[in-house]
C-alpha positions as MATLAB code, in Angstrom:
seq = 'MTTTVASQHDAESILAELFAPETRPDPYPVLRALRTESPLIAKGGDLVIVANYADCQQVLRDPTVRNDPKLSRLGKDHPERPESLLFLDPPAHTRIRRLVSKAFTPRVIRASQPQIHSIVDDLVAGIASKSEFDVIADFALPLPVRIMCALLGIPLEEFDDFEPAARRLGRVLDFNLVVHNDDLDDAEGARNELMNYLKNLITRRRGDLGEDLLSRLIQVEEEGEVLSEGELLATCVLLMVAGHETTANLIANGVHALLRHPEQHARLAADPELGISATDEALRYDAPIQFVMRIATREMQVSGTTVTPGTAMLVLLAAANRDPAHYPDADRFDVTRGAADHLAFSAGAHFCLAAALGRAEGAAALSAFAGRVIDPVLVPDSVRYRPNVNLRGIQTMSVTHGGVRLR';
ca = [
      14.232   16.026   20.083;
      12.546   14.425   23.216;
      13.718   10.705   23.819;
      11.329    7.803   24.267;
      11.349    4.779   26.506;
      12.957    2.602   23.728;
      16.364    3.468   22.484;
      16.877    4.213   18.837;
      18.812    0.960   18.566;
      15.735   -0.871   19.890;
      13.486    0.971   17.660;
      15.411    0.140   14.335;
      15.806   -3.501   15.713;
      12.107   -3.920   16.148;
      11.510   -1.982   12.747;
      14.006   -4.423   10.975;
      12.068   -7.341   12.421;
       8.873   -5.948   10.828;
      10.489   -6.090    7.475;
      12.028   -9.488    8.012;
      10.422  -12.192    5.708;
       9.769  -14.594    8.559;
       7.257  -11.884   10.024;
       5.131  -11.904    6.973;
       2.581  -14.456    8.041;
       1.961  -12.753   11.505;
       3.419   -9.187   11.826;
       1.013   -8.206   14.646;
       3.268   -9.202   17.591;
       5.931   -6.902   16.348;
       3.356   -4.146   15.499;
       2.201   -4.620   19.201;
       5.805   -4.051   20.393;
       6.040   -0.995   18.278;
       2.610    0.444   19.525;
       3.590   -0.205   23.168;
       6.594    2.116   22.823;
       5.073    4.590   20.391;
       6.087    7.157   19.393;
       9.705    5.902   18.856;
      12.657    7.817   17.362;
      14.968    6.034   14.753;
      17.554    7.018   12.158;
      19.254    9.510   14.396;
      16.056   11.606   14.936;
      15.129   11.683   11.325;
      12.346    9.115   11.717;
       9.499    8.932   14.182;
       7.474    5.790   14.390;
       3.809    6.385   15.239;
       1.810    3.288   16.012;
      -1.254    4.018   18.566;
      -4.595    5.102   17.103;
      -4.906    8.539   18.583;
      -1.439    9.582   17.481;
      -1.889    8.039   13.966;
      -5.223   10.126   13.763;
      -3.329   13.255   14.842;
      -0.620   12.926   12.269;
      -3.124   11.920    9.335;
      -5.530   14.699    9.937;
      -2.857   17.602   10.518;
      -3.229   19.859    7.483;
       0.573   20.856    7.841;
       1.895   17.421    7.406;
       2.931   16.567    3.916;
       3.535   13.420    1.758;
       6.400   14.310   -0.472;
       9.485   12.195    0.775;
      11.732   14.780   -0.533;
      10.687   17.159    2.091;
      12.186   14.849    4.781;
      15.831   14.832    5.926;
      15.830   11.091    5.036;
      14.548   11.772    1.411;
      16.561   14.809    0.568;
      18.405   12.758   -2.003;
      15.463   10.640   -2.949;
      14.868   10.385   -6.831;
      11.939   12.374   -8.335;
       8.800   10.366   -8.397;
       6.094   10.665  -10.954;
       3.131   12.875  -10.097;
       1.262   10.199   -8.082;
      -1.520   11.268   -5.682;
       0.317    9.251   -3.094;
       3.129   11.518   -2.946;
       1.626   14.885   -3.905;
       0.511   17.725   -1.561;
      -2.009   20.658   -2.134;
      -2.612   22.299   -4.365;
      -1.697   19.716   -7.020;
      -3.197   16.783   -4.929;
      -6.473   18.758   -4.506;
      -6.745   19.395   -8.173;
      -6.101   15.745   -9.389;
      -8.089   14.182   -6.681;
     -11.061   16.465   -7.572;
     -10.957   15.274  -11.191;
     -10.631   11.594  -10.306;
     -13.239   11.597   -7.482;
     -16.036   11.948  -10.061;
     -15.470    8.288  -10.848;
     -16.400    7.396   -7.056;
     -19.455    9.283   -6.254;
     -22.064    7.594   -4.302;
     -24.361    7.468   -7.325;
     -21.485    5.713   -9.195;
     -21.076    3.261   -6.659;
     -24.717    2.464   -6.258;
     -24.892    1.998  -10.122;
     -21.960   -0.510   -9.864;
     -23.703   -2.843   -7.427;
     -25.483   -4.996  -10.007;
     -22.121   -5.592  -11.908;
     -20.446   -6.439   -8.565;
     -22.920   -9.051   -7.555;
     -23.093  -10.435  -11.221;
     -19.260  -10.968  -10.973;
     -19.374  -12.625   -7.733;
     -22.410  -14.909   -8.944;
     -20.076  -16.018  -11.892;
     -17.113  -16.597   -9.433;
     -19.164  -18.714   -7.106;
     -20.522  -20.702  -10.015;
     -16.884  -21.477  -11.271;
     -16.035  -22.586   -7.714;
     -18.864  -25.248   -7.902;
     -17.061  -27.151  -10.488;
     -13.854  -27.554   -8.320;
     -13.562  -29.652   -5.126;
     -10.523  -27.479   -4.121;
      -9.895  -23.970   -5.375;
      -7.393  -21.106   -4.786;
      -9.049  -18.306   -3.011;
      -6.871  -15.760   -4.613;
      -6.808  -16.771   -8.185;
     -10.444  -17.993   -8.353;
     -12.171  -15.638   -6.126;
     -10.434  -12.550   -4.442;
      -8.432  -11.286   -7.645;
     -10.899  -11.598  -10.432;
     -13.689   -9.318   -9.067;
     -11.478   -6.200   -8.517;
      -9.710   -6.996  -11.747;
     -12.829   -6.850  -13.732;
     -14.354   -3.799  -11.856;
     -10.980   -1.964  -12.469;
     -10.703   -2.765  -16.021;
     -14.352   -1.672  -16.620;
     -13.609    1.617  -14.645;
     -10.482    2.553  -16.731;
     -11.702    1.159  -19.909;
      -8.830   -1.416  -20.098;
      -9.763   -4.502  -22.169;
      -9.852   -7.502  -19.698;
      -7.983   -9.686  -22.069;
      -4.931   -7.312  -21.674;
      -4.735   -7.671  -17.941;
      -2.009  -10.348  -18.097;
       0.114   -7.875  -20.069;
       0.392   -5.506  -17.209;
      -0.465   -7.642  -14.092;
       3.077   -8.846  -13.245;
       4.508   -5.410  -13.236;
       1.711   -3.992  -11.156;
       2.475   -6.746   -8.533;
       6.256   -5.649   -8.589;
       5.372   -2.003   -8.285;
       3.649   -2.723   -5.058;
       7.135   -3.026   -3.611;
       7.735    0.757   -3.927;
       5.375    1.249   -1.031;
       7.726   -0.735    1.350;
       9.650    2.761    1.466;
      13.430    2.243    0.939;
      13.783    5.456    3.301;
      12.937    3.059    6.168;
      14.708   -0.216    5.507;
      16.852   -0.850    2.347;
      15.380   -3.147   -0.041;
      17.122   -4.230   -3.364;
      13.764   -5.173   -4.839;
      12.678   -1.639   -5.085;
      15.095   -1.142   -8.111;
      12.984   -3.742   -9.859;
       9.798   -2.026   -8.730;
      10.967    1.132  -10.372;
      11.409   -0.828  -13.546;
       7.932   -2.186  -13.337;
       6.602    1.375  -13.082;
       8.223    2.241  -16.371;
       6.637   -0.924  -17.968;
       3.117    0.082  -16.687;
       3.719    3.681  -18.037;
       4.630    2.212  -21.464;
       1.505    0.082  -21.448;
      -0.599    3.092  -20.389;
       1.002    5.450  -23.171;
      -0.044    2.911  -25.815;
      -3.571    2.574  -24.297;
      -3.969    6.219  -24.183;
      -2.892    6.597  -27.658;
      -5.554    4.095  -28.773;
      -8.154    5.713  -26.491;
      -7.919    9.149  -27.994;
      -9.126    7.940  -31.213;
     -12.043    6.050  -29.553;
     -13.235    7.993  -26.431;
     -15.771    6.068  -24.374;
     -17.452    6.729  -20.885;
     -14.810    5.198  -18.816;
     -12.638    7.055  -16.408;
      -9.566    7.157  -18.572;
     -11.441    8.609  -21.459;
     -12.763   11.431  -19.146;
      -9.310   12.120  -17.943;
      -8.168   12.412  -21.325;
     -10.911   14.634  -22.312;
     -10.236   16.966  -19.193;
      -6.627   17.216  -20.416;
      -7.612   18.305  -23.908;
     -10.269   20.583  -22.737;
      -7.656   22.841  -20.987;
      -7.659   21.686  -17.321;
      -4.246   21.643  -15.866;
      -3.591   17.875  -16.175;
      -0.119   17.050  -17.498;
       0.771   13.854  -19.436;
       2.890   12.776  -16.405;
      -0.046   13.321  -14.029;
      -2.460   11.413  -16.181;
       0.068    8.499  -16.389;
       0.791    8.480  -12.871;
      -2.867    8.683  -11.653;
      -3.781    5.901  -13.922;
      -0.830    3.639  -12.618;
      -2.078    4.225   -9.222;
      -5.653    3.363  -10.046;
      -4.452    0.294  -11.860;
      -2.442   -1.086   -8.868;
      -4.719    0.098   -6.146;
      -7.756   -0.703   -8.147;
      -7.099   -4.468   -7.861;
      -4.165   -5.221   -5.364;
      -5.623   -3.795   -2.330;
      -9.209   -4.908   -2.891;
      -8.024   -8.484   -3.807;
      -5.940   -8.378   -0.499;
      -8.876   -7.224    1.451;
     -10.993  -10.062    0.372;
      -8.248  -12.772    0.767;
      -7.360  -11.478    4.143;
     -11.045  -11.416    5.020;
     -11.709  -15.059    3.844;
      -8.572  -16.039    5.721;
      -9.955  -14.590    8.830;
     -13.362  -16.110    8.486;
     -11.776  -19.494    8.112;
      -9.830  -19.124   11.240;
     -12.845  -17.889   13.139;
     -15.737  -20.367   12.572;
     -18.186  -18.652   14.934;
     -17.747  -15.480   12.869;
     -18.160  -17.306    9.570;
     -21.445  -18.637   10.809;
     -22.513  -15.182   11.984;
     -22.026  -13.803    8.540;
     -23.402  -16.729    6.911;
     -26.647  -16.410    8.817;
     -26.882  -12.750    8.165;
     -25.542  -11.428    4.762;
     -26.517   -7.861    5.857;
     -23.500   -7.894    7.957;
     -21.259   -7.746    4.893;
     -20.181   -4.041    5.267;
     -19.520   -4.697    9.009;
     -17.595   -7.747    8.201;
     -15.596   -5.856    5.603;
     -14.741   -3.011    7.970;
     -13.600   -5.550   10.459;
     -11.371   -7.458    7.954;
      -9.733   -4.103    6.962;
      -9.174   -3.218   10.733;
      -8.118   -6.830   11.648;
      -5.553   -7.397    8.792;
      -5.271   -4.182    6.696;
      -4.241   -4.494    3.147;
      -2.024   -1.307    3.492;
      -0.101   -1.448    6.688;
       1.509    1.884    6.840;
       1.958    5.301    5.227;
       4.714    8.013    5.416;
       4.089   11.564    6.417;
       6.587   14.500    6.672;
       6.445   17.293    9.412;
       6.696   20.716    7.978;
       6.591   22.414   11.573;
       7.601   21.615   15.063;
       4.850   19.476   16.688;
       4.161   17.492   19.708;
       3.098   13.916   19.460;
       2.364   12.244   22.791;
       5.063   14.331   24.417;
       7.704   13.680   21.675;
       8.839   16.858   19.734;
       8.907   16.442   16.102;
      11.079   18.839   14.183;
      10.500   20.021   10.510;
      11.795   17.587    7.885;
      11.161   14.476   10.164;
       9.709   11.553    8.385;
       6.972   10.014   10.316;
       6.134    6.238    9.705;
       2.321    5.924   10.612;
       1.623    2.308   11.356;
      -2.064    2.020   10.381;
      -2.124   -1.710   11.185;
      -0.902   -1.165   14.603;
      -3.143    1.582   15.288;
      -6.157   -0.501   14.137;
      -5.430   -2.957   16.878;
      -4.878   -0.537   19.603;
      -6.834   -1.778   22.678;
      -7.240    1.860   23.895;
      -9.436    2.321   21.081;
     -10.862   -1.044   20.283;
     -11.931   -3.287   23.195;
     -10.326   -6.732   22.672;
      -8.633   -5.458   19.666;
      -7.014   -8.695   18.725;
     -10.323  -10.576   18.274;
     -11.910  -10.810   14.953;
     -15.638   -9.795   15.183;
     -17.840   -9.213   12.160;
     -20.363   -7.403   14.217;
     -17.941   -4.843   15.710;
     -18.859   -2.126   13.152;
     -15.355   -0.695   13.165;
     -16.040    1.900   10.588;
     -13.556    4.361   12.004;
     -10.594    2.040   11.246;
      -7.435    3.634    9.568;
      -7.076    0.998    6.773;
      -8.161    3.794    4.277;
      -5.953    6.365    5.972;
      -7.485    9.484    7.111;
      -7.577   13.252    6.444;
      -6.871   14.769    3.008;
      -5.365   11.448    1.747;
      -8.386    9.224    2.811;
      -8.748    6.503    0.133;
     -10.784    7.838   -2.901;
     -12.164    4.443   -3.722;
     -13.019    3.379   -0.106;
     -16.736    3.129   -0.831;
     -16.055    0.813   -4.090;
     -13.718   -1.250   -1.946;
     -16.193   -1.713    0.669;
     -18.909   -2.613   -1.710;
     -16.601   -5.319   -3.536;
     -15.474   -6.707   -0.044;
     -19.116   -6.900    1.287;
     -20.501   -8.755   -1.715;
     -17.392  -11.098   -1.807;
     -17.378  -11.917    1.897;
     -21.057  -12.453    2.255;
     -21.023  -14.529   -0.776;
     -18.255  -16.678    0.440;
     -19.802  -17.153    4.032;
     -23.405  -17.826    2.784;
     -22.787  -19.804   -0.393;
     -19.653  -21.852   -0.088;
     -20.702  -24.972    1.852;
     -18.457  -26.111    4.589;
     -15.177  -24.446    3.508;
     -11.887  -25.877    4.952;
      -8.289  -24.294    4.677;
      -6.071  -26.791    3.148;
      -3.203  -27.159    5.664;
       0.043  -25.233    4.907;
      -1.316  -23.759    1.564;
      -1.212  -20.100    2.662;
       1.664  -18.168    1.013;
       2.258  -14.505    1.707;
       3.465  -12.077   -0.967;
       7.008  -10.442   -0.148;
       5.304   -7.073    0.093;
       5.376   -5.598    3.793;
       3.136   -2.626    3.153;
       0.697   -4.115    0.571;
      -0.051   -7.051    2.771;
      -1.637  -10.034    0.829;
      -1.740  -13.693    0.309;
      -0.248  -15.266   -2.673;
      -1.927  -18.623   -2.565;
      -4.503  -20.090   -0.186;
      -6.269  -23.326   -1.110;
      -9.713  -24.243    0.282;
     -11.910  -27.487   -0.080;
     -15.718  -27.361    0.172;
     -18.812  -29.328    0.055;
     -20.523  -27.475   -2.782;
     -21.979  -24.036   -3.445;
     -25.363  -22.412   -3.161;
     -26.333  -20.897   -6.648;
     -28.714  -18.069   -6.892;
];
């Protein structure tokens, strides 16, 4: 395999720094260092780190590249995973994605808009009664939770039953193949807790089918489509976690960026129609999903580096999103940028199924925060990040304000 400018030792040292707890508040200097040397070789040639925009696009859109970690030399002894879309390849991925995608058609997203705006109105009204509020607990999290529960037909009052397990499960995406993390054993236990909750919910739902996605997937299974119980459970676990965690992180990261850039906050407040553009910029600037793993199945060239079959490729989406070769002044937050080609939703066959729904929720929330929360001020030292590296999100963030504008 062709060598790169940085030695394998250097690459692994920088990668370890990315996973270090002290890097959590601002990983972007480390990501910049990885992007500057990209692609880098690590793990004795079994891992290639890809961090610039063009190379990430190439890898994500290559139809011969796969997701199953067991296809890699690093993952040959990796335990079997449930049949999650995140780790499936065609034809199974194509079949399950086709079934689930019916819940995220443009018509469905348009129909969800009144509900999204109604929930945002309720949350803003709730903020009005508090001189200081927590952005995550009081604003960023409740919106996607309510939408996700409605989508899957989960009783909202049961959210607290599975939310802690969903949080812990997010650690799985930090990829033990890259940097060993003892917390991943706990994350696997959290998966089992969610599976047990869903088995109980599915049993209840079979006797009372509705119009929600879970009911439709149960009916699909019973009507002879090839959808195993394991696939049904794994798909619902993914939707439960991704359906609220990533969108809550998008909103929180976006609010944080607005608070740190008053001129951009003012622009969005003056023009709520910038909501989608501001959401895409928040996704680009501080992506809720920082990286994905892909596996080479053929010999391929990535910027002059030869990648052999079985090599794992760590695709650093967050680094690519700040590549100055693609985005001028890439470290500047600009709600008018219109960066709809960011990689926060990935690209290619695994482009996020719920991207349009996430954009709609993000636009409604960020526009409402900028336009209706009067004089918001970030409370000093109140920002605490979750331990997750890949599912990047804020745990607590307090804001004071001078009131809210109600509709």
